[in-house]
C-alpha positions as CSV (number, residue, x, y, z in Angstrom):
1,M,13.4,8.7,-5.7
2,Y,10.0,6.8,-4.9
3,Y,10.3,4.0,-7.9
4,P,13.0,2.0,-6.1
5,I,10.9,1.7,-2.9
6,Y,7.9,1.0,-5.0
7,K,10.1,-2.1,-6.7
8,A,11.0,-3.2,-3.0
9,I,7.3,-3.1,-1.8
10,E,6.2,-4.5,-5.0
11,A,8.6,-7.6,-4.6
12,E,7.1,-8.3,-1.0
13,L,3.9,-7.8,-1.9
14,K,4.0,-10.4,-4.8
15,K,4.8,-13.1,-1.7
16,I,1.3,-13.0,-0.8
17,P,-0.5,-15.4,-2.7
18,E,-4.1,-14.0,-2.5
19,L,-3.2,-10.9,-4.1
20,K,-3.7,-11.3,-7.9
21,D,-1.5,-8.0,-8.8
22,V,0.6,-5.4,-7.2
23,Q,0.4,-1.9,-9.1
24,W,1.5,1.9,-8.6
25,Y,-1.7,3.7,-7.5
26,N,-2.9,6.1,-10.7
27,A,-6.8,6.6,-9.9
28,Q,-7.6,3.2,-11.1
29,Y,-11.0,3.7,-9.2
30,E,-11.8,6.0,-12.0
31,G,-11.4,3.5,-14.7
32,T,-11.1,-0.2,-15.0
33,I,-9.5,-2.3,-12.4
34,H,-8.8,-5.7,-14.4
35,T,-8.4,-8.0,-11.3
36,H,-8.8,-8.5,-7.8
37,P,-7.8,-8.7,-4.7
38,V,-5.2,-5.8,-6.1
39,A,-2.7,-3.7,-4.0
40,F,-2.3,-0.2,-5.2
41,V,1.0,1.4,-3.9
42,E,0.5,4.9,-3.2
43,F,2.8,7.9,-2.3
44,P,0.4,10.7,-1.2
45,D,2.2,13.2,0.3
46,P,5.0,15.5,-1.3
47,L,8.7,14.5,-0.2
48,E,10.2,17.5,1.8
49,M,13.8,17.3,2.4
50,D,15.3,18.9,5.3
51,K,19.1,19.5,5.4
52,I,21.0,17.6,8.3
53,S,24.3,18.1,7.3
54,K,26.4,20.3,4.6
55,T,26.0,17.5,2.2
56,L,22.9,15.3,3.3
57,S,19.3,15.8,3.3
58,E,16.2,13.5,4.9
59,G,12.8,13.2,4.2
60,E,10.0,11.2,5.4
61,V,8.0,9.3,3.1
62,L,4.4,8.2,3.6
63,I,3.1,5.1,1.8
64,R,-0.2,4.2,1.5
65,V,-1.3,0.7,0.3
66,H,-4.8,0.1,-0.8
67,V,-5.9,-3.4,-0.7
68,T,-8.7,-3.6,-2.8
69,S,-11.5,-6.5,-3.6
70,K,-14.5,-6.3,-5.5
71,V,-17.7,-6.2,-3.4
72,I,-20.9,-7.6,-4.7
73,S,-23.7,-6.9,-2.0
74,R,-26.6,-8.6,-1.2
75,H,-30.2,-7.3,-2.4
76,D,-30.4,-5.4,0.9
77,T,-27.2,-3.6,-0.2
78,A,-25.3,-5.5,2.8
79,V,-21.8,-6.5,2.5
80,P,-21.3,-10.2,3.0
81,D,-19.5,-10.8,6.2
82,I,-16.8,-13.3,4.6
83,A,-16.1,-10.5,1.8
84,I,-14.9,-8.3,5.0
85,Q,-13.0,-10.9,6.5
86,Q,-11.3,-11.7,3.1
87,N,-10.2,-8.4,2.6
88,E,-9.0,-7.8,6.0
89,E,-7.2,-10.9,6.0
90,I,-5.1,-9.7,2.8
91,A,-4.4,-6.3,4.6
92,T,-3.2,-7.7,7.7
93,Q,-0.9,-9.7,5.8
94,V,0.1,-6.8,3.8
95,K,0.9,-5.0,7.3
96,D,2.9,-7.8,8.5
97,N,4.8,-8.4,5.4
98,L,5.6,-4.6,5.3
99,N,6.1,-3.4,8.8
100,G,9.8,-3.3,9.4
101,L,10.9,-3.9,5.9
102,V,13.9,-2.4,4.9
103,P,13.7,-1.3,1.3
104,V,16.2,-2.9,-1.1
105,W,16.4,-2.4,-4.9
106,G,20.1,-3.1,-5.8
107,A,21.0,-1.4,-2.6
108,Q,19.0,0.1,0.3
109,V,17.0,2.8,-0.7
110,A,15.2,4.0,2.6
111,S,14.9,3.0,6.3
112,R,12.8,0.4,7.8
113,L,9.3,0.9,7.2
114,K,6.9,1.6,10.1
115,H,3.4,0.5,10.2
116,V,1.3,4.2,11.1
117,E,-2.3,4.0,10.0
118,W,-5.1,1.6,9.2
119,Q,-8.3,3.0,7.7
120,H,-11.1,0.6,6.2
121,Y,-13.9,1.6,3.5
122,H,-16.4,-1.0,3.2
123,R,-17.4,0.0,-0.3
124,W,-15.9,2.6,-2.6
125,K,-17.7,2.6,-5.8
126,G,-18.3,-1.3,-5.9
127,W,-14.5,-1.8,-4.1
128,M,-13.7,-2.9,-0.6
129,V,-10.5,-0.8,0.3
130,T,-8.3,-1.0,3.3
131,F,-5.7,1.5,3.4
132,V,-2.3,0.2,4.9
133,S,0.3,3.1,5.6
134,F,3.8,3.1,6.4
135,T,6.5,5.7,6.9
136,C,10.2,5.4,6.2
137,K,13.3,8.1,5.5
138,V,15.1,8.7,2.4
139,R,18.6,10.6,2.4
140,E,20.1,12.0,-0.5
């Protein structure tokens, strides 16, 4: 159920030239990230479906996009302002491109994405990460 949503998001994020790659999130911070800046698309919460009729169920999907850039701190461990600015500019493009997107992958697979959260980590194991989160509804 998530894969068609991911493919629609991936196609939209590939329109952002500053992003070098778009990947399904799979705990990449614990291993090697081969390029940057990169967007990881995560579905962090279980999908709970509520019956809305005898034959139809609906659930809300949380989508978290990790906008991730490599950070090389200065000798005083400060992160250069330009690194923060560049990461935030890409995160803003992600928000702008995805907010209101209707995921279509062959057919419409979910309702319009709605931006719901922005969370920024200045450094996470050498990576600057901005979470840009969205919700949408799916039916089956």
